[in-house]
C-alpha positions as CSV (number, residue, x, y, z in Angstrom):
1,M,-36.4,166.8,144.4
2,H,-38.3,167.5,141.3
3,S,-41.9,166.8,140.8
4,A,-42.9,164.2,138.3
5,G,-45.0,166.8,136.5
6,L,-41.8,168.8,135.6
7,R,-40.3,166.0,133.5
8,R,-41.2,164.8,130.1
9,E,-41.1,161.2,128.9
10,G,-37.4,160.3,128.6
11,G,-36.3,162.3,131.6
12,Q,-36.2,165.7,129.9
13,R,-37.2,168.7,131.9
14,C,-40.2,170.8,130.7
15,R,-39.4,174.4,130.0
16,K,-41.9,176.9,131.1
17,S,-43.0,179.0,128.2
18,T,-41.8,182.6,128.2
19,Q,-44.1,185.5,127.5
20,H,-42.4,188.0,125.3
21,A,-43.5,191.7,125.2
22,P,-45.2,192.9,122.0
23,E,-42.4,195.4,121.6
24,F,-39.8,192.6,121.7
25,K,-41.7,190.5,119.2
26,A,-42.0,193.5,116.8
27,K,-38.2,194.3,117.1
28,V,-37.3,190.7,116.3
29,A,-39.8,190.5,113.4
30,L,-38.5,193.7,111.9
31,E,-35.0,192.4,112.1
32,A,-36.1,189.3,110.3
33,L,-37.8,191.4,107.6
34,K,-34.5,193.4,107.0
35,G,-32.9,190.1,105.9
36,E,-29.4,191.2,107.1
37,E,-29.1,188.1,109.3
38,T,-30.5,184.6,108.9
39,V,-33.3,183.4,111.2
40,S,-30.9,181.1,112.9
41,E,-28.6,184.0,113.7
42,L,-31.4,186.1,115.0
43,A,-32.6,183.2,117.1
44,S,-29.2,182.9,118.7
45,R,-28.9,186.7,119.1
46,F,-32.3,187.1,120.8
47,G,-32.5,183.8,122.5
48,V,-35.7,182.5,120.9
49,H,-36.6,179.5,118.7
50,P,-36.5,180.2,115.0
51,K,-40.1,179.0,114.7
52,M,-41.2,181.9,116.9
53,I,-39.3,184.4,114.6
54,H,-41.1,183.0,111.6
55,Q,-44.5,183.3,113.4
56,W,-43.8,186.9,114.5
57,R,-42.6,187.9,111.1
58,R,-45.8,186.4,109.5
59,A,-48.0,188.1,112.1
60,L,-46.3,191.5,111.4
61,L,-46.8,191.2,107.7
62,E,-50.5,190.1,108.1
63,G,-51.2,193.0,110.5
64,A,-49.2,195.7,108.7
65,S,-52.2,197.0,106.7
66,G,-54.0,197.6,110.0
67,V,-51.5,200.4,110.7
68,F,-53.1,202.5,108.0
69,D,-56.7,201.9,109.1
70,R,-57.9,205.1,110.9
71,G,-54.6,205.9,112.5
72,G,-53.8,202.3,113.4
73,R,-56.4,202.1,116.1
74,K,-59.6,200.3,116.1
75,R,-62.7,202.5,116.6
76,P,-64.5,201.6,119.8
77,E,-67.9,200.1,119.4
78,S,-70.7,202.7,120.0
79,D,-74.2,202.2,121.3
80,E,-77.1,203.1,119.1
81,E,-78.6,205.6,121.5
82,P,-75.6,208.1,121.5
83,V,-75.6,207.9,117.7
84,K,-79.3,208.8,117.5
85,G,-78.7,211.7,119.9
86,R,-75.9,213.0,117.7
87,H,-78.1,212.7,114.6
88,A,-80.9,214.6,116.3
89,K,-78.5,217.4,117.3
90,I,-77.3,217.6,113.7
91,D,-80.8,217.8,112.4
92,R,-81.7,220.7,114.8
93,G,-78.6,222.6,113.6
94,A,-78.2,226.2,114.6
95,G,-81.8,227.1,113.7
96,G,-83.0,227.4,117.3
97,G,-84.6,223.9,117.5
98,Q,-86.0,223.8,113.9
99,P,-84.9,220.9,111.9
100,F,-82.0,221.9,109.5
101,F,-83.7,220.7,106.4
102,G,-87.2,222.0,107.5
103,R,-86.3,225.7,107.4
104,K,-87.3,227.8,104.6
105,L,-84.5,229.4,102.6
106,K,-84.4,233.2,102.5
107,P,-84.0,234.6,99.0
108,W,-80.5,235.7,98.3
109,G,-80.3,239.2,97.0
110,G,-76.9,239.0,95.5
111,T,-75.6,242.4,94.4
């Protein structure tokens, strides 16, 4: 016996939505971009609805520029304190605790 919640109006069965892996979506979207097959042919070949192929293709095109942003990965958010610590370390430099810009320059006796 089927539960009443599994049937749509008109007696049709509801299909549980399938979660596709990102790798699968990328593969299908790339095939759609190649243009060697129609979207209908790709939908039959991969067993997905043509609308999904259009969505995945659009998402691939919209996100393509992100591949070239800093190696394709987002930089993690950093807290303010570690940044201040790094800046202080840079200011100290190799001068034994003296600020880098606070040291006097020695005259250069270029020969």
